[in-house]
Phi, psi and omega in degrees: 000179182292150178270137181246153178289170183290149175251138177305128181291148172290151177296157181297345182281346183300135180092346177228025183085162177271128187302136179282131174079355181284172184296335181266355184277140174292137178295150180306141181299147175298140181300143182237164174085194189293343181275349189303312184297321182291322181289320184283318191246002183087169183295142180291151177291142180250141175280167181294343181262003182292147177297162182299328180229124178285152174295331180292348179278005181237144173235116182053038176085359181255143179293159178302134176295127182302337180292332175294318179295337178278359176105002177283146177285163177299325179294318179296320178296317179302315183291345177266358182280155178296323181299317180294313182298320180294318180294321180299317178296323180293313185288336175295328179273324182212102183304331182290350175296348179299334183297337181260006183286152177293151183305320181292332177284326179297338180274002182269116185300319181296320180297311185289328177296319179296317179297317181291330176289325179288324180203110183303333181293347177296344181301334181294340181262003185273140177302155186303322183293329180275345172286349176258009180268122186304311185291320178298313182292323177297321176302318183290309187285338175293325180275329182211103184304324183294346177297347178305333182300335182262359179286160178294161179302319181298319182283336174286353175250012179262119186299320181299315180296313184292323177298322176297317183295311184286339175288333176274325181206105183304330180295345177296348176303333179302329185263359178286161178295161178301323180299317183280338174287350174252009180267122189298315182298317181295315182292321177299321178295321181292313184286338175290331179273323180211106187305319184289356173297349177305333182300335183265357180285161179295161180301321181297317182284337174286352176253009180265116186301318182294319179295315182293322177296319178297320179293321183290338176294327179277320181205125177293341177298338181296337183298334181289349178260002176289163179296160179300323180301313182289325180290341178266356182268102185297322179297316179296318181297322177295318179297318180295321181293333182268002179296131177293140181291151175284152174296147180303137178291145176303153184303324184287350177260010182246049183242000000 
């Protein structure tokens, strides 16, 4: 089959969460909400008339976790909570359990990466900022190419991301950017996995004999998406009809 260029490898952490503190890990989010000032600048000075307990010492009616006062970030405290640990165990078994996660847990990059590795369709429940995260989206589309539909516009225009998606499911070419649907390497990878993905290729590539022949090796049905010029070329049609079929793709590549 056609030779494809290299794809950026996923980090070794994929499938086991994104390593905390490693070079590829996103730094913990800056603290937000009423605790931010206290965490960044230390506790505010109190006047002699201040109440015994400030309102800022509460979040949703709960007192400040003493571990925050000990210098742990809110993210670190969250990851040590029973709620986080229970959700993490659930998403490792079924990524779609992410849909029932609390909002603060949905914002945790390690949690959503693990869920997307377990089931790429979990990307639909991920906040918008993490749908623009290269590693999170790669975890999703490697497991389920069609998850590309939920990736950010920028990542649907990223060749590495799209190549992973179409290698898992050629039909994911439908969700690639217009630029990549006109990219020869990307389209060849898609039609090698699913011939009828030719329908999503640019008009120019549907008139490319090599691309159409590659698609016809996977499925003769792909010929109906070739350009009118090629469909009227009897010599080309005979050559396409005589193309040896590709071996069936492994089950894990038909997602």
